C-alpha positions in Angstrom: 150.9 76.8 160.2 153.1 78.4 157.5 152.2 82.0 156.5 150.5 82.2 153.1 151.3 85.3 151.0 148.4 86.2 148.8 148.5 88.8 145.9 145.2 90.4 145.1 144.9 92.7 142.1 142.1 94.7 140.5 142.6 94.6 136.7 140.8 96.0 133.7 142.5 96.1 130.2 146.1 95.9 131.4 146.8 92.6 133.2 150.5 93.4 133.0 150.0 95.1 136.5 149.6 91.6 138.0 153.0 90.3 136.8 154.7 93.6 137.5 153.4 93.5 141.1 154.4 89.9 141.4 157.9 90.7 140.1 158.4 93.5 142.6 157.3 91.4 145.6 158.9 88.1 144.6 162.1 89.3 142.9 162.9 92.7 144.4 161.5 92.2 147.9 162.1 88.4 148.0 158.6 87.7 149.3 157.3 84.4 148.2 153.8 84.8 146.8 151.8 81.6 147.2 148.5 82.6 145.4 147.3 85.2 143.0 143.7 86.5 142.6 142.4 89.1 140.2 139.2 91.0 140.7 137.9 92.2 137.4 134.9 92.6 135.0 133.6 90.3 132.3 135.7 92.1 129.7 138.7 92.1 132.0 138.5 88.4 132.3 138.5 88.1 128.5 141.7 90.2 128.5 143.3 88.0 131.1 142.4 84.9 129.0 143.7 86.6 125.8 140.3 86.6 124.2 139.6 90.4 123.9 139.5 91.5 120.2 140.6 95.1 120.7 144.0 95.6 119.0 145.4 97.4 122.1 144.9 94.6 124.6 147.3 91.7 125.0 146.6 88.4 123.3 148.6 86.2 125.6 147.3 84.4 128.6 148.1 85.9 132.0 148.7 82.5 133.4 151.4 81.8 130.7 153.1 85.2 131.4 153.2 84.4 135.1 154.9 81.1 134.3 157.4 82.9 131.9 158.2 85.4 134.6 158.9 82.8 137.2 161.1 80.8 134.8 163.1 83.8 133.7 163.8 85.1 137.2 163.8 81.7 139.1 160.7 82.6 141.2 158.6 80.0 142.8 155.3 79.9 140.7 152.3 81.0 142.7 148.9 79.2 142.4 146.8 80.9 139.7 144.2 79.1 137.7 142.0 80.2 134.9 138.8 79.7 136.8 136.2 81.6 138.8 138.1 81.1 142.0 141.2 83.1 140.9 139.6 85.4 138.3 136.7 86.9 140.2 133.9 88.8 138.3 131.0 90.5 140.1 127.6 89.2 139.1 124.0 90.2 139.5 122.2 86.8 139.7 123.8 85.0 136.7 124.7 88.2 134.7 128.4 89.1 135.0 129.4 92.8 135.3 130.7 94.0 131.9 132.2 97.2 133.3 132.2 99.6 136.2 130.2 102.7 135.1 126.8 103.0 136.7 125.8 103.6 140.3 124.5 100.0 140.3 127.9 98.7 139.1 129.5 100.6 142.0 127.4 98.7 144.4 127.9 95.2 142.9 131.7 95.5 142.5 132.5 96.6 146.1 130.1 94.0 147.5 132.2 91.3 145.6 135.5 92.8 146.8 134.1 93.0 150.4 133.0 89.4 150.3 136.3 88.2 149.0 138.5 90.2 151.4 136.4 89.2 154.4 136.9 85.6 153.4 140.6 85.8 152.9 141.3 87.9 155.9 139.4 85.5 158.2 142.4 83.1 158.0 145.1 84.4 160.4 147.8 82.6 158.3 147.1 84.7 155.2 149.0 87.9 154.5 147.3 90.0 151.9 149.1 92.2 149.3 146.5 94.3 147.6 147.5 96.1 144.4 145.4 99.1 143.2 147.5 99.7 140.1 145.0 98.3 137.5 141.4 98.7 136.6 139.3 101.8 136.7 140.0 104.3 139.5 136.7 103.4 141.1 137.8 99.7 141.3 141.0 100.8 143.1 139.0 102.9 145.5 136.7 100.0 146.3 139.6 97.7 147.0 141.4 100.2 149.3 138.2 100.9 151.2 137.4 97.3 151.7 141.0 96.6 152.9 140.7 99.5 155.3 137.9 97.6 157.0 139.3 94.0 156.9 143.1 94.4 157.0 145.2 93.0 159.8 148.6 94.5 160.9 150.7 92.8 158.2 148.4 93.3 155.2 149.6 95.8 152.6 148.1 98.1 150.1 150.6 98.6 147.2 150.9 100.4 143.9 153.3 99.7 141.0 155.2 102.6 139.5 157.5 102.8 136.4 158.7 105.3 133.9 156.2 106.2 131.1 158.4 104.8 128.4 158.2 101.3 130.0 154.5 101.2 130.6 152.7 98.2 129.1 155.6 97.2 126.9 155.5 93.7 128.3 154.3 91.7 131.3 157.6 92.1 133.3 161.0 93.8 133.0 163.3 92.6 130.2 166.3 94.7 131.0 168.3 96.0 134.0 167.0 99.5 133.3 163.4 98.3 133.4 164.1 96.4 136.6 165.5 99.6 138.2 162.6 101.8 137.0 159.9 99.4 138.3 159.0 100.2 141.9 156.5 99.1 144.4 155.0 101.9 146.6 153.4 101.1 150.0 150.3 103.2 150.5 149.4 104.0 154.1 145.8 103.5 155.1 143.6 103.4 158.2 143.0 100.0 159.6 139.5 99.8 161.1 139.5 96.1 161.9 140.4 96.6 165.6 137.3 98.7 166.0 135.2 96.1 164.3 137.0 93.0 165.4 134.1 91.4 167.3 131.4 92.7 164.9 133.2 91.3 161.8 132.4 87.8 163.0 128.7 88.5 163.6 126.4 86.5 161.2 124.4 89.6 160.1 127.6 91.6 159.4 129.1 88.6 157.5 126.2 88.7 155.1 125.9 92.5 154.9 126.8 94.3 151.7 129.6 96.9 151.5 127.3 99.9 151.9 125.8 98.5 155.1 129.3 97.8 156.5 130.4 101.3 155.7 127.4 102.8 157.5 128.0 100.5 160.5 131.7 101.4 160.6 130.8 105.1 160.5 128.5 104.7 163.5 131.2 102.9 165.4 133.7 105.7 164.7 131.2 108.3 165.9 130.7 106.6 169.3 134.5 106.6 169.9 134.7 110.4 170.0 135.6 111.4 173.7 132.7 113.8 173.9 130.2 111.2 173.1 129.5 110.1 176.6 126.3 110.0 178.7 126.5 111.5 182.2 123.8 110.8 184.8 123.5 113.4 187.5 121.3 111.7 190.2 120.7 114.8 192.3 119.5 116.8 189.3 117.8 113.9 187.6 119.7 115.0 184.5 121.1 113.2 181.5 124.0 115.1 179.8 125.4 114.2 176.4 128.2 116.3 175.1 127.1 119.9 175.7 123.3 119.2 175.9 121.2 118.0 178.8 117.7 117.0 179.7 115.9 116.6 183.1 113.7 113.5 183.5 110.9 112.8 185.9 112.1 110.8 188.9 110.7 107.4 187.7 112.0 108.0 184.2 115.4 108.9 185.4 115.6 105.8 187.7 114.3 103.6 184.9 117.2 104.6 182.7 119.6 104.5 185.7 118.4 100.9 186.3 119.7 99.8 182.9 122.9 101.8 183.1 123.6 100.5 186.6 122.8 96.9 185.5 125.3 97.3 182.6 128.0 98.6 184.9 127.4 95.7 187.2 127.8 93.2 184.3 124.1 92.5 183.5 123.7 93.8 180.0 120.3 92.3 179.0 117.1 92.4 180.9 113.8 90.8 180.1 110.4 92.2 181.0 110.0 89.2 183.3 113.1 90.3 185.3 111.7 93.8 185.5 108.2 92.9 186.8 109.6 90.7 189.6 109.8 91.6 193.3 113.6 92.0 193.1 113.3 94.9 190.7 110.5 96.5 192.8 112.8 96.3 195.9 115.6 97.8 193.8 113.5 100.8 193.0 112.4 101.2 196.6 116.1 101.3 197.5 116.8 103.9 194.7 114.1 106.2 196.0 115.3 105.8 199.7 118.9 106.6 198.8 118.5 109.2 196.0 115.1 110.9 196.5 114.2 110.4 200.2 111.8 113.4 200.1 109.5 111.8 197.5 106.7 109.7 199.0 106.2 106.4 197.2 104.3 104.2 199.6 101.0 105.2 198.2 102.0 104.3 194.6 100.6 101.2 193.0 103.9 99.8 192.0 105.2 100.0 195.7 102.5 97.5 196.7 101.9 95.4 193.6 105.2 95.8 191.7 105.6 96.8 188.0 103.5 95.5 185.1 104.4 94.8 181.5 102.5 98.0 180.6 104.6 100.0 183.1 107.7 98.7 181.4 106.5 99.6 177.9 105.3 103.0 178.9 108.5 103.9 180.7 110.8 102.6 178.0 108.9 104.6 175.3 109.0 107.9 177.3 112.7 107.5 178.2 113.7 106.7 174.6 111.7 109.6 173.3 113.5 112.0 175.6 116.9 110.5 174.8 116.1 111.0 171.1 115.5 114.7 171.9 118.8 114.9 173.7 120.9 113.2 171.0 120.0 114.5 167.5 122.3 112.2 165.5 120.3 109.0 165.0 123.4 106.8 164.6 124.8 108.0 168.0 121.4 108.0 169.6 120.9 104.3 168.8 123.8 103.4 171.1 122.1 105.1 174.1 118.5 104.1 173.7 117.0 101.1 175.6 117.1 98.7 172.6 115.5 95.3 172.3 116.9 92.0 171.1 113.7 90.4 169.8 113.1 86.7 170.3 109.7 85.1 170.6 108.9 84.8 174.3 112.4 85.7 175.3 113.0 89.3 174.2 115.7 91.2 176.2 116.4 94.9 176.6 119.8 96.6 176.7 121.8 99.7 175.9 124.4 99.2 173.1 127.0 101.6 174.3 130.0 100.2 176.2 130.4 100.8 179.9 133.1 103.5 179.4 130.6 105.7 177.6 128.7 106.3 180.9 129.5 108.2 184.1 127.3 108.7 187.1 127.4 111.7 189.5 126.1 110.7 192.9 
């Protein structure tokens, strides 16, 4: 399919930034912009529609000014309609956000931006041009932060610059001097999507708000640090994380080793029913024979009768408790605990961290 270039702007009381950005992209850079969207407030929408009564705000329709710009400079007109699809206002239930001032406003607005960018970036044929020139500074920050999470390689973060004497005179340049002085700056930013590429498609993350996605992303970045690895020393029965270590009882160590070894072999999720079967009992007998041959196990109940559900719950609780002592950061710790995916009658247990976060010393 043909690539679709999409201009996304945040705007407050100066919708001129929309046409100025469009001019720089379409006329100066020769990038055909196919669609325009504006993220704004209730009052910002009134300004875009020429309805705001303050004497300092423009009284013409942004849509008309886009058409005038395209006519004057022979630019193909992008799709921009005066509706909720193209003029996007954050809402709480049915109440539209009048401005971005309170802490609550700074939750609602980024949630809306996040929802919008997630949707537009899900189409591989869309290329996003996000302008942070307009609106309150907090609006620009929210757009930049959301783009950092969802941007692909070709998506851009831009800012329109001009000389002070030309600011807000009109919606687009009227002279060669104004054309020369109007510039579009590309702003570098960190693209986190490769880290989150699989998670972005998860149903729970798709419905999460911006704050939750930021917390999740922060946790993902922590786990990527080279020092954040779990080492299992079999001879010492030791778990080592970064510069800290903890020694476990033989069965506790082997219980954790069982989950790590299963992950390394490609079996990530284990049910209680898998654990209490004869195959797992034999696996533990083999562990003891190979790793701890001096420990007598034949007199132990599990050696004869296998493991019970209560054995599983007790061992998981003890191991997780000691791992929580070893790793003080709760975000990091959550990746190395024996976690549970709850499903009635079919719950499975697993360790979140990827295979490369583990090493085993035999």
